C-alpha positions as CSV (number, residue, x, y, z in Angstrom):
1,M,37.8,-150.0,-50.9
2,G,37.8,-153.6,-51.9
3,T,34.9,-153.2,-54.3
4,A,35.9,-152.7,-58.0
5,H,34.8,-149.4,-59.6
6,A,33.9,-148.7,-63.1
7,A,36.4,-146.5,-65.0
8,T,35.5,-142.8,-64.8
9,A,38.2,-141.6,-67.3
10,Q,39.0,-142.6,-70.8
11,L,42.5,-143.1,-72.3
12,T,42.4,-143.4,-76.1
13,L,45.2,-145.2,-77.9
14,D,45.2,-144.5,-81.7
15,L,46.9,-145.7,-84.8
16,T,45.9,-142.6,-86.8
17,S,45.0,-142.4,-90.4
18,A,48.5,-141.0,-91.0
19,N,49.9,-144.3,-89.7
20,T,51.4,-142.9,-86.5
21,L,50.6,-143.6,-82.9
22,S,48.9,-141.1,-80.6
23,V,47.4,-141.1,-77.1
24,T,44.6,-138.8,-76.0
25,T,44.4,-138.2,-72.3
26,P,41.2,-137.7,-70.3
27,A,42.0,-134.0,-70.3
28,G,42.1,-133.9,-74.1
29,A,45.8,-133.6,-74.6
30,V,47.2,-135.6,-77.5
31,L,50.5,-137.3,-76.8
32,T,52.8,-138.4,-79.7
33,S,56.0,-139.3,-77.8
34,S,55.5,-139.0,-74.0
35,G,53.4,-137.5,-71.3
36,T,52.2,-137.8,-67.7
37,I,48.7,-138.7,-66.4
38,P,47.3,-139.4,-62.9
39,P,47.2,-143.1,-61.7
40,G,43.8,-144.8,-61.4
41,T,41.3,-146.9,-63.3
42,Y,40.8,-146.0,-67.0
43,Q,38.7,-147.2,-69.8
44,V,41.4,-147.8,-72.4
45,I,40.1,-147.5,-76.0
46,L,42.3,-148.8,-78.8
47,N,41.5,-147.5,-82.3
48,N,43.0,-148.4,-85.7
49,D,42.0,-145.5,-88.0
50,V,44.0,-146.7,-91.0
51,P,41.7,-147.7,-93.9
52,D,41.7,-151.4,-94.6
53,I,43.0,-150.9,-98.1
54,R,46.2,-149.3,-96.7
55,D,46.4,-151.3,-93.5
56,T,49.0,-154.0,-92.7
57,D,49.7,-156.5,-89.9
58,H,49.9,-155.2,-86.3
59,M,50.6,-156.3,-82.8
60,F,49.4,-153.4,-80.6
61,H,51.1,-153.5,-77.2
62,F,50.2,-151.4,-74.2
63,S,52.0,-152.5,-71.0
64,G,53.5,-151.5,-67.7
65,P,53.1,-152.5,-64.0
66,G,49.9,-154.6,-63.7
67,V,48.8,-154.0,-67.3
68,I,49.3,-155.8,-70.5
69,V,47.1,-155.3,-73.6
70,L,48.2,-157.2,-76.6
71,T,46.1,-157.5,-79.8
72,D,46.6,-157.9,-83.5
73,M,43.1,-156.5,-84.4
74,G,43.4,-158.8,-87.4
75,A,41.3,-158.8,-90.6
76,G,37.6,-159.1,-89.9
77,D,38.0,-157.9,-86.3
78,S,36.6,-154.6,-85.0
79,K,38.7,-151.5,-85.6
80,T,38.0,-150.5,-81.9
81,E,38.6,-152.5,-78.7
82,A,38.0,-151.4,-75.1
83,Y,39.7,-152.6,-71.9
84,T,39.4,-151.5,-68.3
85,E,42.9,-151.1,-66.8
86,T,44.3,-149.8,-63.5
87,L,47.5,-147.7,-63.8
88,A,49.7,-147.7,-60.7
89,P,51.2,-144.5,-59.3
90,N,54.8,-143.6,-60.1
91,A,54.9,-146.1,-63.0
92,T,55.8,-146.1,-66.7
93,Y,53.6,-147.5,-69.4
94,V,54.5,-148.0,-73.1
95,F,52.2,-148.0,-76.2
96,Q,53.8,-149.5,-79.3
97,D,53.2,-151.7,-82.3
98,D,55.5,-154.7,-82.0
99,L,55.3,-155.5,-85.7
100,Q,55.5,-151.9,-87.0
101,P,58.1,-150.0,-85.0
102,G,58.1,-147.2,-87.6
103,V,54.7,-145.9,-86.4
104,G,56.3,-144.6,-83.2
105,R,56.4,-145.4,-79.5
106,I,54.7,-143.5,-76.7
107,V,55.9,-143.5,-73.1
108,I,53.3,-142.6,-70.4
109,T,54.3,-142.0,-66.8
110,T,51.9,-141.7,-63.9
111,S,52.1,-139.2,-61.1
112,A,52.4,-140.1,-57.4
113,T,48.7,-139.4,-56.7
114,A,45.4,-139.3,-58.5
115,A,44.0,-136.0,-59.6
116,S,41.4,-134.4,-57.4
117,G,38.1,-136.3,-57.9
118,G,39.8,-139.0,-60.0
119,S,39.3,-142.7,-59.5
120,T,41.8,-145.1,-58.3
121,G,41.6,-148.7,-57.3
122,S,42.0,-152.2,-58.8
123,T,39.8,-155.1,-59.8
124,G,39.6,-157.8,-57.2
125,S,40.6,-161.4,-58.0
126,G,40.2,-164.7,-56.3
127,S,43.1,-166.8,-55.2
128,T,43.7,-170.6,-54.7
129,S,46.7,-172.7,-54.2
130,G,47.7,-176.4,-54.2
131,S,49.5,-179.1,-56.1
132,G,48.2,-179.8,-59.6
133,G,45.5,-177.2,-59.5
134,T,43.6,-176.5,-62.7
135,S,42.6,-173.1,-64.0
136,S,39.9,-172.9,-66.7
137,N,37.5,-170.5,-68.3
138,T,34.9,-172.1,-70.5
139,G,32.1,-169.6,-70.1
140,G,29.8,-169.2,-73.1
141,K,29.8,-165.4,-73.2
142,S,32.2,-162.5,-73.9
143,G,33.8,-160.7,-71.1
144,T,36.8,-159.9,-69.0
145,T,37.7,-162.2,-66.2
146,S,40.6,-162.8,-63.8
147,N,41.7,-165.3,-61.3
148,S,44.8,-166.6,-59.5
149,S,45.9,-170.2,-59.2
150,I,49.0,-172.3,-58.6
151,L,49.9,-175.0,-61.2
152,S,52.0,-178.2,-61.2
153,G,52.9,-178.4,-57.6
154,G,54.2,-174.8,-57.3
155,T,54.1,-172.9,-54.1
156,A,52.7,-169.5,-53.4
157,K,56.2,-168.4,-52.4
158,A,57.5,-168.9,-56.0
159,A,59.3,-165.8,-57.4
160,F,57.1,-163.6,-59.6
161,R,58.7,-163.5,-63.1
162,G,56.5,-161.1,-64.9
163,S,53.7,-161.1,-67.4
164,L,52.9,-163.2,-70.5
165,A,50.5,-162.3,-73.3
166,G,48.4,-164.9,-75.1
167,V,46.3,-164.2,-78.2
168,V,43.7,-166.4,-79.9
169,S,43.2,-164.7,-83.3
170,S,39.8,-164.6,-85.0
171,G,41.0,-167.5,-87.2
172,G,41.9,-169.6,-84.1
173,A,45.7,-169.3,-84.3
174,I,47.4,-168.8,-80.9
175,T,50.6,-167.1,-79.7
176,L,52.3,-166.6,-76.3
177,R,54.7,-163.7,-75.8
178,K,56.8,-162.1,-73.1
179,D,58.0,-158.5,-73.6
180,G,56.8,-158.7,-77.2
181,K,58.8,-161.8,-78.1
182,A,57.6,-165.3,-78.6
183,V,58.1,-167.5,-75.6
184,T,60.8,-170.2,-76.1
185,Q,62.3,-170.4,-72.6
186,L,61.3,-169.1,-69.2
187,K,62.6,-169.3,-65.6
188,A,60.5,-171.2,-63.1
189,G,58.2,-169.0,-61.1
190,R,54.8,-167.2,-61.0
191,Y,53.6,-165.5,-64.2
192,T,50.5,-163.4,-64.9
193,I,49.1,-164.7,-68.2
194,T,46.5,-162.5,-70.0
195,V,44.8,-164.2,-72.9
196,V,42.8,-162.1,-75.5
197,D,40.5,-164.7,-77.2
198,K,38.8,-163.4,-80.3
199,A,37.6,-166.8,-81.7
200,P,34.2,-168.0,-80.6
201,A,35.3,-171.6,-81.4
202,G,38.9,-171.2,-80.3
203,S,40.6,-171.8,-77.0
204,F,43.9,-171.5,-75.2
205,T,45.3,-174.4,-73.3
206,I,48.7,-174.7,-71.6
207,Q,50.2,-178.0,-70.3
208,K,53.4,-179.5,-68.8
209,I,54.4,-182.8,-70.4
210,R,53.0,-185.7,-68.5
211,S,50.8,-183.4,-66.4
212,P,47.2,-182.3,-66.6
213,A,46.1,-179.7,-69.2
214,H,45.0,-176.2,-68.0
215,T,42.5,-174.5,-70.2
216,L,42.8,-170.7,-69.8
217,T,40.0,-169.8,-72.3
218,G,37.4,-172.4,-73.5
219,S,35.9,-172.9,-76.9
220,R,32.8,-170.8,-76.1
221,F,34.6,-167.9,-74.5
222,V,35.4,-164.6,-76.3
223,G,37.1,-161.8,-74.4
224,R,40.0,-161.2,-72.1
225,H,41.0,-163.6,-69.3
226,T,43.9,-163.1,-66.8
227,T,45.3,-165.9,-64.6
228,T,48.4,-166.1,-62.4
229,L,50.2,-169.4,-62.8
230,T,53.2,-171.0,-61.3
231,L,55.3,-172.7,-64.0
232,T,57.7,-175.4,-62.7
233,A,60.9,-176.6,-64.4
234,G,60.3,-178.9,-67.4
235,Q,58.9,-178.8,-70.9
236,W,55.6,-177.0,-71.5
237,F,53.4,-176.5,-74.5
238,Y,50.3,-174.6,-75.5
239,Y,47.6,-175.3,-78.2
240,P,44.2,-174.3,-79.4
241,S,42.9,-177.9,-79.2
242,F,44.4,-181.2,-78.4
243,T,44.5,-182.1,-82.1
244,G,45.7,-178.7,-83.1
245,K,49.3,-177.3,-83.5
246,K,51.3,-177.5,-80.3
247,T,54.0,-175.0,-79.5
248,Y,56.7,-176.0,-77.0
249,F,58.8,-174.1,-74.6
250,I,61.2,-174.9,-71.7
251,V,61.0,-173.7,-68.1
252,T,64.3,-173.7,-66.4
253,T,65.2,-173.6,-62.7
């Protein structure tokens, strides 16, 4: 069961033309506030059906155990995006727009077991550890990748602190958020960082002061890349290029 499987069910997350959120389950039910679905691997389709002339800024956010999808679907981007995500059993997932709370918020819970004939499982990932390791993704094609590494002398036993969401917009601007809020201070430990990179010439690099830089998505990569990093105490910053704007944050013990 260690082999990754393609999604066999589709979960559709919509911002409708009426400017409200909805979720359509594989069974065809339309959720507007809450609902329950089986756990397993899904193709998650995110649609923005609001016409451009009436549209505004968004930060669509679908997250829960093992899953974080964060995208602004900014001007010039596609109005539809697709992700393959594995939803854990007995878990809660939330779909919301961090910038437009008035459009609603949908809470999805998963049952204890998959439906008969359903698919469950997770995508495998490699793992390495060591002092001063470097994680990078500079591939020249679109895609979804994941890997695990330990940075800046951390140890594999460091406490897991949660998930961070990075975005490289189509214009090259980058952000880093935790629970929908811009990162300014974190506790030392392991974090899963998922970067959605929409800029063919953009990149996302994170670095501790006076330490080597770690490029999470390179200047030729477009897609979604997930890395598990250990952040040690000190001052960190992230940037789209070494000469670009640098955003600083503190990691405490």
